[in-house]
C-alpha positions, 0 to 999 in steps of 0.5 A, spaced: 501 498 499 502 506 497 499 514 502 498 520 500 495 525 506 494 531 505 494 535 510 489 541 510 493 546 516 488 553 514 485 555 520 479 554 518 479 548 517 481 542 522 482 538 514 487 531 515 485 526 509 490 519 509 489 515 503 489 508 501 491 506 494 490 500 492 491 495 486 484 492 482 486 486 486 486 490 492 479 493 491 476 486 489 478 483 497 474 490 499 468 486 494 470 480 498 470 482 505 463 487 504 459 480 501 453 480 506 455 473 507 460 475 511 461 478 519 458 484 521 466 484 523 469 482 517 465 486 514 466 492 519 474 493 518 472 493 511 468 498 511 475 502 514 480 501 510 473 504 504 473 509 509 481 511 507 480 508 499 479 515 494 473 515 492 475 516 485 479 509 487 472 505 490 468 509 483 473 506 478 475 499 482 472 494 476 468 491 482 463 498 484 458 494 482 458 489 485 460 494 492 456 498 491 449 491 492 453 489 497 454 496 501 445 498 499 445 491 501 447 493 509 443 499 509 438 493 510 441 490 518 438 491 524 444 494 528 442 501 526 450 503 528 453 499 522 448 501 518 449 508 520 456 507 517 454 504 512 451 511 510 457 515 511 461 510 507 456 513 501 457 519 502 465 518 502 463 516 496 460 522 494 464 526 495 462 529 502 467 531 506 467 527 512 472 524 518 470 516 519 474 516 525 469 522 528 464 517 527 468 512 531 467 506 523 
């Protein structure tokens, strides 16, 4: 994995985002880990990884359609805290600035 830290020291912003760039194989593994058949703990770790990847990498991955389906299915999870994490991930992928650590993801 390679890392790129985008640190904004502007006094109006406390935004501090680090990205983990992933290749297609790593993204495919992420999709597999988000499969609804996986244990919730595995899917939660995958969500954390998802939040550390650049949205453009995820949206342009070969498995985006499957990933999107897995995320949509996870939104229906009866565990509200897990569903909120998924919703925050959707916001992240639509380029709304969020800090996953702020939401304990």
